[in-house]
N, C-alpha and C positions, 0 to 999 in steps of 0.2 A: 546420414547415419544408416547402415544397412542392417537389415532384420537379422539376427544371430538364429542360427538352428543348430539342434544337436547333429554332432558329427562334422560341423562346420571347420576349416582349418584356422588355427588361431592366429588371429590378426596382428599380435605382437611377434611371437618367436617363428611364426609360419611352417612349425615343423609338428607339433600337436594338434590334436581335435579336441573340439568343445565337447563336454559332457554336461548335460542339464542335471543339476542335482540340487536337493533342498537344503537349506541350512539356515541359521539365524542370523541377523545382520545387528551389530549394535552400534550406535554411533554416540560420541560424545561431544558436549559443547557447555562448556562455561559450569564445571562439576555437575552436570545433568547427564543422564544418558537416555537414550531411546532404542527400543528393541523392535524389530521386526522379526517374527518367528516363522519359521519354516518357509521362507521364500526361494522361489526358483532362482537359480544362478546358473550359468553358463560358466565353466571352470576349464582351462586347458590343462590336459595330462602331462604336458613337458614341462609349461612354465608356471609362476605363480598366476598367471592372468585370469580374472574373473570378471563378468558382466553381467548385468540384469537384461532381462527381457525389456523390450523399448515401453510397453504398457506401465510395466511394474516400476520401471525407473521414474515415468512420470508421475507415478501415485507416490513414489518414495521421496521425491525431491520436492514435492507439494508437502508431505507430511514433515518433512527435515525442516522446510523453510518456516512452516506455520509454528514447529516446535522450536525454533529460534524465535522468532516473534514472541512467542508466550513469554520464553526466558527473558528476552529484553524489553518486555511490558507492551508489545505493539498489537496492534490489531491483527487478527489473523484475516486471511485472504477471502474467505468468506464472508467475513463482517464488512471488509473493506467495498465488496461487491453490493451487500446487502443496502449499505449506506449509498453507495452511488445509484442502486436503483430506488430507494428511498426518495432521493432527490428529483427523480426522473430524468437524470442524465444518462444519455448513452454513452459509451467508451470515448467517443469523438469528442462530445461535451466536457466530460470529465476531465480529460488529457489537456481540452484547451484551458480549463479553470484552473487546472493545476500548472500549466506553462511546460508541460512534458509531451512527449510523444504518444500516440494513441497505443503504440505497442508496449508502453510502459505500463500504462495502465492494466494492460492485458496480463502483462507480466506480473504485476501486483497480485492480480485477481486469481491465476492460475499457478501461483506460488513459484515461479522462477526468478523472480527479484522480489527482495525486501525493501519496503519502503523505507525513507530515512524518517528520522524523528519528527522532522519539520512536517513531513507529509503525514504523518500520522497524526500529528497534533492536529492539522487541518481537517483532516478527517472527522476526527471527534467533536472539533467545533461544529461542524456542519451537522453531525448527528444530532446534536443538541439544538441548534441554531440554522436551520437550513435557511433562511432568510438572508444570512450573511453572504452567501453565494452572489447575490445580486449586487451587495453593497461594495464586496471585495474586487468583482468581475464585472462590472455593468456592461462591459464590451461583449461578453458571450451572448446578448441578447435573450436570456431567459428572464421572464417576468415572474416576479414573487409570487404572483397567483398560481405559478406552475408547481409550487413547493406544498408540500403536505403540512409543514409545520405552521407555526403561529409566529406574527410578528407581535412583539410586547410592544407599546408605545408609553411613553411617560411624557412628564412635560419638557423633557430636553430633547425630545424628537417631533420634527414636523413632517406632514407629508406634503410633497408637491404634486400639482396637478399635471395628469398628461406625461408622467415618467414610469410608468408602470408601478406605481407606490414604492417607489425607493425612499426607505428611511434616511434622512440625514440630520445628523447634531446639527442643532441651531448654533453653535458656535466650537465650531471644530479645535479651535487653536488655544480656546483659555485652560483648558486643561494642560495642555504642553507647558505654557509658561508657568502656571503653578506648581507642576510636577519638578520643574527645572530650577525653580527659584530658590537659592540657597537662603537659609533662616538670619544671616547677616546680610542680605539685600544685595550680594554679588551677584554678576552677571549668570544668566542661565545657561544651559549648553547650547543655545542658538546663538550668544553673543548679545543678547538683547540687555 
């Protein structure tokens, strides 16, 4: 993307010249609107082409992404970054944990891409229960001691020696059978 300047030839019609003007920009999403007041805009004096300066465009894209996230009940870009940092993860570790490309995590945090509802829920779980990361993805090699959160132990959890203190349910399959067992005694979802 080339940097636009006052007086440049319009990249669309190639006849007009761009003039820097100031105007209000209004964006609508799901019956809500966001207004950016008195923004610099390059406008062609011949056709209807308008473009934002590069830095303004980056800022507005991030703000609009967070505007849509907020309306959809998702975490905002700064919140995602804060959660990642509180876990002690760098972008590469977070990407591996989420099974996405590192650039995707960066795009979540800089507002270029909106995370899915499932990714958002995972971030929320990690925010409250950071130790879940080593249970869900022990392959990323981050010991539980590196988390700033706390592990809550109960009679249903045991600690194993020499495995970075990763909690494990005593009987991981008992609850599955109980949850799927029909009250009439018919087979559960696993066919048992």
